[in-house]
C-alpha positions in Angstrom: 47.0 20.3 -5.3 44.2 20.8 -7.9 44.6 21.3 -11.6 41.9 23.6 -13.0 41.1 24.1 -16.7 38.8 26.8 -18.1 39.6 29.2 -15.2 38.8 32.3 -17.3 35.3 31.0 -18.2 32.1 31.5 -16.3 32.0 28.3 -14.3 35.8 28.1 -14.1 35.9 31.5 -12.4 33.5 30.3 -9.8 35.7 27.3 -9.0 38.8 29.5 -8.9 37.1 32.0 -6.5 36.2 29.2 -4.1 39.7 27.7 -4.2 41.2 31.2 -3.8 39.2 32.1 -0.7 39.7 28.6 0.8 43.4 28.9 0.2 43.5 25.5 -1.6 46.6 25.1 -3.8 45.7 25.2 -7.5 47.4 25.2 -10.9 45.3 26.8 -13.6 45.9 25.9 -17.3 45.4 29.2 -19.2 45.8 30.0 -22.9 48.4 32.7 -23.7 45.7 35.0 -25.1 43.7 34.7 -21.8 46.7 35.3 -19.4 46.0 39.0 -19.0 42.3 38.3 -18.3 43.3 35.6 -15.8 45.7 37.9 -13.9 43.1 40.7 -13.8 40.6 38.3 -12.3 43.2 37.3 -9.6 43.6 41.0 -8.8 39.8 41.3 -8.5 39.8 38.4 -6.0 42.7 39.9 -4.1 40.7 43.1 -3.6 37.4 41.3 -2.9 38.9 39.2 -0.1 41.7 41.6 0.9 44.2 38.8 0.6 47.1 37.9 -1.7 46.7 34.1 -2.2 50.0 32.7 -3.3 48.7 29.1 -3.6 47.2 29.9 -7.1 49.7 29.1 -9.9 49.3 29.9 -13.6 50.4 27.5 -16.3 50.3 29.2 -19.7 49.6 26.6 -22.4 47.3 25.5 -25.2 45.1 22.6 -24.4 45.8 21.2 -27.9 49.5 21.1 -27.1 49.9 20.1 -23.4 52.3 17.3 -23.9 55.2 19.6 -23.0 53.9 20.6 -19.6 54.0 17.1 -18.0 55.8 18.5 -14.9 52.8 20.8 -14.1 50.7 17.7 -13.3 53.2 16.3 -10.8 52.0 16.2 -7.2 48.4 17.0 -8.3 45.6 14.9 -6.8 42.6 16.2 -8.6 41.7 17.6 -12.0 38.7 19.8 -12.5 38.1 20.1 -16.2 35.9 23.0 -17.2 37.5 24.0 -20.4 35.5 23.6 -23.6 33.6 25.4 -26.3 29.9 25.7 -26.7 29.6 27.8 -29.9 32.2 28.1 -32.6 32.2 29.0 -36.3 34.6 26.2 -37.1 33.0 22.8 -36.6 36.5 21.2 -36.3 37.2 23.1 -33.1 34.5 21.2 -31.2 36.4 18.0 -31.7 39.8 19.5 -31.1 39.0 21.3 -27.9 36.2 19.3 -26.4 37.3 15.8 -27.3 41.0 15.6 -28.4 42.2 18.0 -25.7 40.3 16.1 -23.0 41.9 12.9 -24.2 45.3 14.4 -23.6 44.4 15.7 -20.2 43.1 12.3 -19.2 46.3 10.6 -20.4 48.4 13.2 -18.5 46.4 12.5 -15.4 46.9 8.7 -15.7 50.6 9.2 -16.4 51.0 11.3 -13.2 48.8 9.1 -11.0 46.1 11.8 -10.5 43.3 9.6 -9.1 40.3 12.0 -9.2 38.8 13.9 -12.1 35.8 16.2 -12.3 34.5 16.6 -15.8 32.0 19.3 -16.6 29.7 17.9 -19.2 26.1 19.0 -20.0 22.6 17.7 -19.7 22.5 18.1 -23.5 24.1 14.7 -23.7 20.9 12.9 -22.5 18.6 15.0 -24.7 17.9 14.8 -28.4 20.4 17.6 -28.9 22.3 17.0 -32.2 24.6 20.0 -32.0 28.4 19.6 -32.3 28.7 20.6 -28.7 26.4 17.8 -27.5 28.0 15.2 -29.8 31.5 15.9 -28.6 30.4 15.9 -24.9 28.9 12.4 -25.5 32.1 11.2 -27.0 34.1 12.6 -24.1 32.0 11.0 -21.5 32.4 7.6 -23.2 36.1 8.1 -23.6 36.7 9.0 -20.0 34.5 6.1 -18.8 36.5 3.7 -20.9 40.0 5.1 -20.5 40.2 7.0 -17.2 37.5 5.6 -14.9 38.8 2.6 -12.9 39.2 1.2 -9.5 42.1 3.5 -8.8 41.0 6.6 -10.8 37.6 8.0 -9.8 35.6 10.1 -12.2 32.7 12.6 -11.5 30.8 13.7 -14.6 28.5 16.7 -13.9 25.7 17.3 -16.4 24.2 20.7 -15.5 21.1 22.2 -17.1 21.3 25.9 -18.1 23.7 27.5 -15.6 23.4 31.0 -14.1 25.1 33.1 -11.5 28.0 35.4 -10.8 30.5 35.9 -13.8 28.0 34.7 -16.4 27.7 36.7 -19.6 25.3 34.7 -21.6 21.8 33.1 -21.4 20.1 34.1 -18.2 22.5 36.9 -17.7 21.4 38.5 -21.0 17.7 38.0 -20.1 18.2 39.8 -16.7 20.4 42.5 -18.2 17.7 43.2 -20.9 15.1 43.5 -18.2 17.3 46.0 -16.3 18.4 48.0 -19.3 15.3 48.1 -21.4 12.7 47.3 -18.8 11.3 44.5 -21.0 11.0 40.7 -20.9 9.9 38.6 -23.8 8.0 35.3 -23.4 6.9 33.0 -26.2 3.1 32.5 -26.2 1.8 32.2 -22.7 5.3 31.4 -21.3 4.1 28.0 -20.0 7.1 26.1 -21.2 9.5 24.9 -18.5 12.9 26.0 -17.2 15.0 24.3 -14.6 18.3 26.1 -14.3 21.1 25.5 -11.9 22.9 28.1 -9.8 26.6 28.0 -10.5 27.5 27.8 -6.7 25.8 24.4 -6.5 28.1 22.9 -9.2 31.1 24.1 -7.4 29.9 22.9 -3.9 29.0 19.5 -5.2 32.2 19.0 -7.1 34.5 20.0 -4.3 32.5 18.0 -1.8 33.0 14.9 -4.0 36.7 15.7 -4.4 37.4 15.9 -0.7 35.6 12.7 0.2 36.3 9.1 -0.5 33.4 8.6 -3.0 32.9 6.4 -6.0 32.7 7.5 -9.6 29.4 9.0 -10.5 27.3 10.9 -13.1 25.2 13.7 -11.8 22.4 15.4 -13.7 22.2 18.8 -12.0 19.4 21.3 -11.9 17.3 23.3 -9.4 14.9 21.6 -7.1 11.9 22.3 -9.2 10.9 23.1 -12.8 9.3 26.5 -13.3 7.1 27.8 -16.1 9.2 30.3 -18.0 6.8 33.1 -17.3 6.9 32.3 -13.5 10.7 32.4 -13.7 10.6 35.9 -15.3 8.1 37.0 -12.6 10.6 35.9 -9.9 13.3 37.9 -11.6 11.0 40.9 -11.8 10.2 40.5 -8.1 13.9 40.5 -7.3 14.6 43.6 -9.5 11.8 45.5 -7.8 13.0 44.6 -4.3 16.5 45.8 -5.2 15.9 49.0 -7.3 12.1 49.5 -7.1 11.6 48.9 -10.9 9.9 46.3 -12.9 10.1 45.1 -16.5 7.1 44.8 -18.8 6.4 41.2 -19.9 5.6 41.0 -23.6 4.2 37.9 -25.2 5.1 37.0 -28.7 3.1 34.3 -30.6 5.0 31.1 -31.2 4.4 31.2 -35.0 6.1 34.7 -35.2 9.1 33.4 -33.2 9.3 30.3 -35.5 9.4 32.5 -38.6 12.1 34.7 -37.2 14.2 31.7 -36.1 13.8 30.1 -39.6 15.0 33.4 -41.2 18.0 33.7 -38.9 19.1 30.1 -39.5 19.0 30.6 -43.3 20.9 33.9 -43.2 23.6 33.0 -40.7 25.4 29.6 -41.0 26.6 27.8 -37.8 24.2 29.7 -35.6 22.6 28.2 -32.5 19.4 30.0 -33.4 17.5 27.3 -35.1 14.3 25.3 -34.8 16.0 22.4 -32.9 17.1 24.9 -30.2 13.6 26.5 -30.1 11.9 23.1 -29.8 14.2 22.0 -27.0 13.6 25.2 -25.2 9.8 24.7 -25.4 10.1 21.0 -24.3 12.3 20.9 -21.2 12.4 17.6 -19.3 12.3 17.5 -15.6 15.5 16.5 -13.8 15.1 14.7 -10.5 17.7 15.9 -8.0 16.0 14.7 -4.8 18.8 12.3 -3.9 21.7 14.7 -4.2 21.5 16.3 -0.8 21.7 12.9 0.8 24.5 11.6 -1.4 26.6 14.7 -1.5 26.0 16.3 1.9 25.1 19.6 0.1 21.8 21.4 -0.4 20.8 22.9 -3.7 20.3 26.7 -3.4 16.6 27.8 -3.3 15.8 29.1 -6.8 14.4 32.4 -5.4 17.7 33.0 -3.5 19.8 32.1 -6.5 17.8 34.5 -8.7 18.2 37.3 -6.1 21.9 36.8 -5.8 22.3 36.9 -9.6 20.2 40.0 -10.0 22.2 41.8 -7.2 25.5 40.8 -9.0 24.3 42.2 -12.3 22.9 45.4 -10.7 26.3 46.0 -8.9 28.2 45.3 -12.1 26.3 47.9 -14.1 
């Protein structure tokens, strides 16, 4: 039995789909305001796979108040913890959801002898990212290492770079959707800054492979096999769009100084926005993530970036 949090989010949906089609018993912790959305997604999976999987159970609760659902954790062997917030207007919510709620989940796991936990962190923790999101992810990693990880309780921390794929509605999804809808793609300067995204399927495959094997605790920095220039990434998306619907987007280059002025204006007008100079500078200075040992250690191969892009483009085209 697996406990899954964040099942209505982008990555959580991909975990849920894999568990659903593999008929693996799973209890999903879902907020009351997300219950309708969750049940609609189960209905979608039922139609997609022409199956009514009864091994998926919903536990309606708030992660800030899970002390009263202790029975839900009984007989579980693994927790896959995807729930968290990336952006929020209220700074306090980062600490409450990302940190405090995770402490309660870890305590519940210990209390019920759940001896494996997968925690979805972020590569932001090893960068110079000073956002509330990155700060709370760092705190959680340290807390879990100090209070959950032990000889009898194994912990896998996954630090993905920017994630893309099916059920995404942000980041790369928005870039591709803009290319499809408006036939335009924007790059900053010459577009020679790097991007090393990770296909969501690879996160799911690696986590479930670790969960089913007798493996030690680990921290995995996860990205595609190679870093691309952003312009080259856009060209691969364009190539995929053309092969699917015989259409290409126009690539427009905007000088860095113009983008910088725009970002400065937005950050002054809107408080608590992720559009700021720190974000821009991190985007322009992506560090290479070495994933060469993952295939050997986890018996899984990272999806070729061209195939991952093509799968994502097909999903977005079919959706719209």
